[in-house]
C-alpha positions in Angstrom: 15.4 40.2 6.9 14.3 41.8 10.2 14.9 39.5 13.2 11.2 39.1 14.1 10.4 37.9 10.6 13.3 35.5 10.6 12.2 34.1 14.0 8.7 33.6 12.7 10.1 31.8 9.6 12.1 29.5 11.8 9.0 28.7 13.9 7.1 27.9 10.6 9.9 25.7 9.4 10.2 23.7 12.7 6.9 21.7 12.1 8.1 20.9 8.5 11.4 19.6 9.8 9.6 17.5 12.3 7.3 16.0 9.7 10.2 15.2 7.3 12.0 13.5 10.2 8.9 11.5 11.0 8.6 10.4 7.4 12.2 9.4 7.3 11.9 7.3 10.5 8.4 5.9 10.2 7.7 5.8 6.4 7.6 2.4 4.8 8.2 1.9 1.1 5.2 -0.3 0.4 1.7 0.1 -1.0 -1.1 -0.1 1.4 -4.8 -0.9 1.2 -6.6 1.2 -1.4 -3.3 1.9 -3.2 -3.1 -1.8 -4.3 -6.6 -1.5 -5.7 -6.2 1.9 -7.4 -2.8 1.2 -9.0 -3.7 -2.4 -9.7 -6.8 -1.5 -11.7 -4.8 1.3 -13.5 -2.0 -1.2 -14.5 -4.6 -3.7 -15.7 -6.3 -1.1 -17.9 -3.0 0.3 -19.2 -1.8 -3.2 -20.2 -5.1 -4.0 -22.0 -5.3 -0.5 -23.6 -8.7 0.2 -22.0 -7.5 3.1 -19.8 -9.5 6.2 -20.7 -11.0 9.4 -19.1 -13.6 7.3 -17.3 -10.8 5.3 -15.7 -9.5 8.6 -14.2 -12.7 9.0 -12.2 -13.5 5.4 -11.5 -15.2 5.0 -8.2 -13.2 3.7 -5.2 -15.5 3.4 -2.2 -17.3 6.8 -2.3 -14.4 8.6 -3.9 -13.3 9.3 -7.5 -9.6 9.8 -6.7 -8.8 11.5 -10.0 -5.6 13.2 -8.7 -4.3 9.8 -7.4 -4.5 8.4 -10.9 -3.3 11.5 -12.7 -0.2 11.9 -10.5 0.0 8.1 -10.3 0.7 7.9 -14.1 3.7 10.2 -13.5 4.8 8.3 -10.4 4.6 5.0 -12.3 6.7 6.2 -15.2 9.2 8.4 -13.3 9.6 6.9 -9.9 8.4 3.3 -10.2 5.9 4.0 -7.3 8.7 4.8 -4.8 6.6 5.6 -1.8 9.0 8.3 -0.5 8.6 10.3 -3.7 4.8 10.4 -3.1 5.3 11.1 0.6 7.4 14.1 -0.4 4.9 15.2 -2.9 2.1 15.2 -0.3 4.3 17.3 2.0 4.9 19.7 -0.9 1.1 20.1 -1.3 0.7 20.8 2.4 3.4 23.4 2.2 1.7 25.0 -0.8 -1.5 25.2 1.1 0.3 26.9 4.0 1.7 29.5 1.6 -1.8 30.2 0.2 -3.4 30.5 3.6 -0.5 32.7 4.8 -0.9 35.0 1.8 -4.6 35.3 2.4 -4.1 36.2 6.0 -1.4 38.7 5.2 -3.6 40.4 2.6 -6.8 40.4 4.6 -5.2 41.5 7.9 -3.3 44.3 6.2 -6.6 45.9 5.2 -7.8 46.2 8.8 -4.4 47.0 10.3 -4.1 43.7 12.1 -0.6 42.6 13.2 -0.7 39.0 14.5 2.5 37.3 13.4 1.9 34.5 15.9 -0.8 33.2 13.5 1.7 32.1 10.9 3.5 29.5 13.2 0.0 28.3 14.2 -0.9 27.8 10.5 2.4 25.8 10.0 1.6 23.6 13.0 -1.7 22.7 11.5 -0.4 22.3 7.9 2.4 19.8 9.0 0.6 18.2 11.9 1.3 14.5 12.4 -2.4 14.2 13.3 -3.0 14.1 9.6 -0.3 11.4 9.0 -2.6 9.5 6.7 -2.3 12.4 4.3 1.5 12.1 4.3 2.2 8.4 4.8 -0.2 7.1 2.1 0.8 8.1 -1.4 -2.6 8.3 -3.1 -3.8 10.6 -0.4 -2.7 13.6 -2.4 -6.5 13.4 -3.1 -6.9 14.8 0.5 -4.8 17.9 -0.2 -5.9 18.7 -3.8 -9.6 19.8 -3.0 -8.4 22.0 -0.1 -5.7 23.5 -2.3 -8.2 24.3 -5.1 -10.5 25.9 -2.5 -7.7 28.0 -1.0 -6.6 29.1 -4.5 -10.2 30.1 -5.4 -10.7 32.0 -2.2 -7.5 33.8 -2.6 -8.5 34.7 -6.2 -11.9 35.9 -5.0 -10.3 38.0 -2.3 -10.2 40.7 -4.9 -14.0 41.1 -5.4 -13.8 42.3 -9.0 -15.0 39.8 -11.5 -14.5 39.3 -15.2 -15.1 36.4 -17.7 -11.5 35.2 -17.4 -11.5 35.1 -13.7 -14.8 33.3 -13.7 -13.5 30.6 -15.9 -10.4 30.2 -13.7 -12.7 29.8 -10.7 -14.8 27.3 -12.4 -11.7 25.3 -13.5 -10.4 25.3 -9.9 -13.6 24.0 -8.5 -13.9 21.4 -11.3 -10.4 20.3 -10.7 -11.0 19.9 -7.0 -14.3 17.9 -7.3 -13.2 14.5 -8.5 -11.2 13.2 -5.6 -12.9 12.7 -2.3 -16.7 13.3 -2.5 -16.5 16.5 -0.4 -14.6 18.2 -3.2 -18.1 18.8 -4.6 -18.7 21.3 -1.8 -16.2 23.7 -3.4 -19.0 25.0 -5.6 -21.1 26.0 -2.5 -18.1 27.4 -0.7 -17.4 30.0 -3.4 -21.0 31.1 -3.8 -21.0 33.6 -0.8 -18.0 35.4 -2.4 -19.6 35.5 -5.8 -22.7 37.1 -4.2 -20.5 39.7 -2.5 -18.7 40.8 -5.7 -17.9 44.4 -6.2 -20.2 44.8 -9.2 -23.8 45.6 -10.2 -26.7 43.5 -8.9 -27.4 42.4 -12.5 -23.8 41.1 -12.9 -24.0 39.3 -9.6 -27.2 37.5 -10.7 -25.6 36.7 -14.1 -22.4 35.2 -12.6 -24.3 33.4 -9.9 -26.7 31.9 -12.4 -23.8 30.9 -14.7 -22.0 29.4 -11.7 -24.8 26.9 -11.1 -24.4 25.5 -14.6 -20.9 23.9 -14.2 -21.7 23.2 -10.6 -24.8 21.1 -11.6 -22.8 19.5 -14.4 -20.0 18.5 -12.1 -22.4 17.0 -9.5 -24.2 15.0 -12.3 -20.9 13.7 -13.7 -19.6 12.7 -10.2 -22.9 10.9 -9.3 -23.3 9.2 -12.6 -23.4 5.4 -12.0 -22.5 6.1 -8.4 -22.9 3.1 -6.0 -23.2 3.3 -2.2 -20.5 1.1 -0.7 -22.2 -1.9 1.0 -19.8 -1.8 3.9 -20.8 1.7 5.0 -23.6 2.3 7.5 -27.0 3.5 6.2 -27.5 7.2 6.0 -30.8 6.7 7.7 -28.9 5.9 10.9 -29.0 9.6 11.6 -32.7 9.4 12.4 -32.1 6.4 14.7 -29.4 8.1 16.8 -29.3 11.9 16.1 -27.5 12.7 19.3 -24.7 10.3 18.3 -24.4 12.0 14.9 -24.2 15.4 16.5 -21.4 14.2 18.8 -19.7 12.7 15.8 -19.9 16.2 14.1 -18.0 17.9 17.0 -15.6 15.0 17.4 -14.7 15.3 13.7 -14.2 19.1 14.1 -11.9 18.6 17.1 -9.7 16.0 15.4 -6.8 18.4 14.4 -6.3 19.4 18.0 -6.9 16.1 19.8 -6.7 13.0 17.6 -6.6 10.2 20.2 -9.0 7.6 18.9 -8.9 5.6 22.1 -10.5 8.5 24.0 -12.6 10.7 21.5 -14.5 12.7 24.2 -11.7 15.4 24.5 -11.9 16.0 20.8 -15.7 16.2 21.1 -15.4 18.8 23.8 -12.7 20.7 21.9 -14.8 20.7 18.7 -17.9 22.0 20.6 -16.3 24.8 22.5 -14.2 26.0 19.5 -17.3 25.9 17.3 -19.0 28.3 19.7 -15.8 30.4 19.9 -15.8 30.5 16.1 -19.4 31.7 15.9 -18.8 34.4 18.5 -15.7 35.7 16.7 -17.6 35.8 13.4 -20.4 37.7 15.0 -18.0 40.3 16.4 -16.4 40.9 13.0 -19.8 40.9 11.2 -21.3 43.5 13.4 -18.2 45.8 13.5 -18.0 47.5 10.1 -17.7 46.9 6.3 -13.9 46.2 6.4 -14.2 43.5 9.1 -17.0 41.9 7.2 -14.8 41.8 4.1 -12.1 40.2 6.3 -14.5 37.7 7.6 -15.9 36.5 4.2 -13.0 34.4 2.8 -12.4 32.7 6.1 -16.0 31.8 6.4 -15.8 30.2 2.9 -12.8 28.1 4.1 -14.5 27.1 7.2 -17.7 26.2 5.3 -15.8 23.5 3.5 -14.9 21.8 6.8 -18.4 22.2 8.2 -20.1 20.8 5.1 -17.6 17.9 5.0 -18.1 17.3 8.7 -21.9 17.5 8.5 -22.3 15.1 5.5 -19.8 12.6 7.0 -21.7 12.7 10.3 -24.8 11.7 8.4 -23.1 9.2 6.1 -20.9 7.5 8.7 -22.7 8.4 11.9 -23.4 4.7 12.4 -19.8 4.2 13.2 -18.4 4.8 16.7 -17.1 8.2 17.6 -13.5 7.1 17.3 -14.0 6.7 13.6 -14.5 10.5 13.4 -10.9 10.8 14.3 -9.6 9.0 11.3 -6.4 10.8 10.2 -7.7 11.6 6.7 -10.6 13.6 8.2 -8.1 15.9 10.0 -7.0 17.3 6.6 -10.6 18.2 5.8 -11.4 19.8 9.2 -8.1 21.8 9.3 -9.5 24.7 7.2 -11.9 25.4 10.0 -9.0 25.8 12.4 -7.1 28.1 9.9 -10.3 30.2 9.9 -10.7 30.1 13.7 -7.1 31.4 14.2 -7.7 34.3 11.7 -11.0 35.2 13.1 -9.8 35.1 16.7 -6.9 37.4 15.9 -9.1 39.9 14.1 -12.0 39.8 16.6 -9.7 40.5 19.6 -8.5 43.7 17.8 -11.9 44.7 16.5 -13.9 44.4 19.7 -14.6 47.5 21.8 -13.2 48.0 25.2 -13.4 46.2 27.7 -14.5 43.3 25.5 -11.3 43.4 23.5 -9.2 43.0 26.6 -11.4 40.1 27.8 -11.1 38.5 24.3 -7.3 38.9 24.3 -7.2 37.1 27.7 -9.5 34.4 26.5 -7.4 34.1 23.3 -4.2 33.6 25.3 -5.8 31.0 27.5 -7.3 29.2 24.5 -3.9 29.2 22.7 -2.3 27.6 25.8 -5.0 24.9 26.0 -4.9 24.2 22.3 -1.1 24.0 22.3 -1.2 21.5 25.2 -3.9 19.4 23.5 -2.1 19.7 20.2 1.2 18.5 21.7 -0.6 15.5 23.2 -2.1 14.7 19.8 1.3 14.9 18.2 2.7 12.5 20.8 -0.1 10.0 20.3 0.4 10.3 16.5 4.1 9.4 16.9 3.1 6.3 19.0 0.6 5.3 16.3 3.2 5.8 13.6 5.8 3.8 15.5 3.4 0.9 15.9 2.1 0.9 12.4 5.5 1.3 10.7 6.7 -1.9 12.4 3.6 -3.8 11.1 3.9 -2.3 7.6 7.6 -3.2 7.5 6.7 -6.8 8.3 4.1 -6.7 5.5 6.7 -5.3 3.1 9.2 -8.0 4.0 6.5 -10.7 3.6 6.1 -9.8 -0.1 9.4 -11.6 -0.7 8.1 -14.7 1.1 4.3 -14.8 0.6 3.5 -17.2 3.4 2.1 -15.2 6.4 -1.5 -14.0 6.0 -1.1 -12.1 9.2 1.7 -10.0 8.0 0.3 -9.5 4.5 -3.1 -8.4 5.9 -1.3 -5.4 7.4 -0.9 -3.9 4.0 -4.0 -5.4 2.3 -6.9 -7.1 4.1 -7.3 -10.0 1.6 -4.0 -11.7 1.1 -5.3 -14.2 -1.4 -6.5 -11.4 -3.7 -3.3 -9.4 -3.3 -1.4 -12.4 -4.6 -3.3 -12.2 -7.9 -2.2 -8.6 -8.3 1.4 -9.1 -7.6 2.5 -10.5 -11.0 1.5 -7.3 -12.7 3.4 -5.1 -10.2 6.4 -7.4 -10.5 6.3 -7.4 -14.3 6.4 -3.6 -14.3 9.0 -3.6 -11.6 7.0 -1.2 -9.4 7.1 -0.3 -5.7 9.1 -2.9 -3.7 10.2 -4.7 -6.9 11.8 -1.7 -8.6 15.3 -2.7 -7.5 15.1 -6.0 -9.4 16.4 -5.8 -13.0 15.0 -7.6 -16.0 16.7 -10.8 -17.0 18.6 -9.4 -20.0 20.1 -6.7 -17.7 21.9 -9.2 -15.5 25.2 -10.9 -16.5 26.2 -14.5 -15.9 29.4 -14.8 -14.0 32.6 -15.0 -16.2 33.0 -18.7 -15.4 29.6 -19.3 -16.9 28.2 -20.3 -13.6 30.5 -23.2 -12.9 30.9 -21.9 -9.3 27.5 -22.2 -7.7 26.0 -19.7 -5.3 24.0 -22.0 -3.2 21.3 -24.7 -3.3 17.6 -24.9 -4.0 17.0 -27.5 -1.3 13.3 -28.3 -1.7 10.3 -27.6 -3.9 7.0 -28.6 -2.2 3.6 -28.2 -3.9 0.6 -26.6 -2.0 2.0 -26.3 1.5 0.8 -22.8 2.1 -2.8 -21.7 2.7 -3.3 -18.0 3.4 -7.2 -17.8 3.4 -9.8 -20.5 3.9 -8.7 -22.4 0.8 -5.6 -20.6 -0.6 -3.9 -20.7 -4.0 -2.2 -23.8 -5.5 1.5 -23.2 -5.8 5.1 -24.2 -5.0 7.2 -23.5 -1.9 10.8 -23.0 -2.8 13.5 -23.2 0.0 17.2 -23.1 0.0 20.2 -20.7 0.5 22.2 -18.4 -1.6 25.4 -16.3 -1.1 28.2 -14.6 -3.0 31.0 -17.2 -3.1 33.6 -14.4 -3.4 32.6 -12.6 -0.2 30.5 -15.1 1.7 27.7 -12.4 2.0 24.1 -13.5 1.6 22.9 -13.0 -2.0 21.1 -9.7 -2.7 18.2 -11.4 -4.5 17.2 -14.9 -5.4 15.7 -14.9 -8.9 13.1 -17.5 -10.0 13.5 -17.9 -13.8 11.2 -19.8 -16.1 11.4 -19.8 -19.9 14.0 -17.0 -19.9 11.9 -14.7 -17.7 12.2 -13.7 -14.1 8.8 -14.7 -12.7 9.5 -13.4 -9.2 12.3 -12.8 -6.7 12.9 -13.5 -3.0 15.5 -12.1 -0.7 17.7 -13.9 1.8 17.6 -13.2 5.5 16.7 -16.5 7.3 18.8 -19.2 8.8 19.8 -21.8 6.1 18.9 -25.5 6.5 21.0 -27.5 9.0 22.5 -29.6 6.1 23.6 -26.5 4.2 27.4 -26.9 4.6 29.3 -23.7 3.9 26.2 -21.4 4.0 26.6 -18.1 5.6 24.3 -16.8 8.3 21.1 -15.3 7.0 21.6 -16.7 3.5 18.5 -18.8 3.6 15.3 -18.1 1.6 11.8 -19.4 1.6 9.2 -18.3 -1.1 5.8 -19.5 -1.9 4.7 -18.9 -5.5 1.1 -19.4 -6.6 0.4 -21.2 -9.9 -0.4 -18.1 -11.9 3.2 -16.9 -11.7 4.2 -19.8 -14.0 3.3 -20.5 -17.6 1.9 -24.0 -16.8 1.3 -26.4 -13.9 4.6 -28.2 -14.3 7.1 -25.4 -14.6 10.7 -26.1 -15.3 12.4 -23.5 -13.2 15.9 -22.2 -12.8 17.1 -20.3 -9.7 19.9 -17.7 -9.7 21.5 -15.5 -7.0 22.4 -11.9 -7.5 26.0 -11.1 -6.3 27.2 -8.1 -4.3 27.7 -6.0 -7.4 24.0 -6.1 -8.2 24.6 -7.2 -11.8 26.3 -10.6 -11.8 24.2 -13.7 -11.3 25.2 -17.3 -10.4 23.0 -20.3 -10.6 21.9 -22.4 -7.6 22.4 -26.1 -7.5 18.9 -27.7 -7.6 18.7 -30.7 -5.2 15.3 -31.9 -6.3 13.8 -33.4 -9.5 12.2 -30.9 -11.7 9.6 -30.1 -13.0 7.3 -30.5 -10.0 3.6 -30.6 -10.9 1.3 -28.2 -9.0 -1.9 -30.1 -8.0 -5.1 -28.1 -8.5 -6.9 -26.4 -5.6 -10.4 -24.8 -5.3 -10.4 -21.1 -6.0 -9.9 -19.1 -2.8 -12.8 -17.2 -1.3 -11.9 -13.5 -1.8 -13.0 -11.1 0.9 -11.8 -7.7 -0.4 -15.3 -6.6 -1.3 -16.0 -6.3 2.4 -13.6 -3.4 2.5 -13.6 -1.9 -1.0 -16.0 -0.8 -3.7 -13.8 -0.5 -6.8 -15.0 0.0 -10.3 
């Protein structure tokens, strides 16, 4: 491979390496927010045998999230919802998009004799940008990447303007596949229309294919909007008429998100979005007025950019009632990035296509713009790292709290309604998914060879109803004690709560044992609150076991209290999750 190409390849791989390093450092192996709802509803329907095609496109806020559920079925069965597997899959999707965009640029630039190898590293910076961390650090957000991937695939397919029935069906399938995720996937049908109308065929054939295109497009829109509900926690779409200037500023802020994603100060992103939109229009005009070949170069990139502009415009109307900082949500960066792919391609081509001395001026402007964008982009990456560092610490506390279930503050970092999350946990635990996948089923453990005559610790106390996460809280038992491996003195790997021959839940050690715990090692203490619905009745006769260092052998804990302990009833908690989610 020639050295320049090898150097360009290294520059393209550098952002990927940085993203992988960020995932390794800041990724947390725990479900967050919508993931609990999406996977929780899936498990419920799978367990009851009611999971069907409608379940694949069930509404979650304004989205359908089909890819999250389709891939989720695989992640449940093959990876037990290991978050890092899904993080890696999202990175793979971003890399696949980078390949498609690079191939499109290589093809289209070769036709006009454009040599701009600097564009490929710029594409890579955008594809693996930490500004779109929500698309990498939240597993179900493969739904962000799939519509853009389907669009890029369709545009690349249409880059050859000849059309036949087979190609038409593939295009329709790509747009259909990209439609049932985030709502803006529906825009794919509009984005492909300009390329259909520019086909290298007769006028009659163009009219035929365009008319046929509207049939699956209309059907897809009808299917998506069937039984659609507007989320109550979203602002009214009529807010656009109350504050049109704010919505316009929201539009440009959204557009500038990939380059300057600092939510604390959105105005730089607004300015970046405004000036780069004007720059985009100017470059498009230069290419459109040059000749037929440059117009052909322009068309696929306009279609890519159209997706971002339509997504931006509709979001600005639908969410314009939110402050400008909301336009810089990380997930929106994934949707506005195709605009920046197109801007890079158009800027490179327009600087070559313009006549002297305009081309020299444009090349100078291009260099200055690249410097400004790179500086802003670097600042954005730094801010994203700071955000990830802060959030990863909070999410880690939330993950750890799943083994204790006592702090509403920590649990709310991973789900805003801790009381409702508690009701979903038994299903995730029974399937041994996500943070519970390392815990075996009871028949997979082995009782120590001495039949448990050597105890591994003590269950020191069982207290009914001491914990209240929300306004009322669930009825339940607080179990406290200590557990260790007698052979090594190490804290036990897990503390298993067993009832009627079934592990109902597990805690880990890691806190200081009680003062009266003689012989207990440091950090061998545990404290776990279990709501009533984890048990078969309100007076459970529980056993407690500790998992030894080998991960297979278990030893019982001495129980220092009289069992069973009755769980007194409590009023049902007041769930608040509907303030944050519309989930069907």
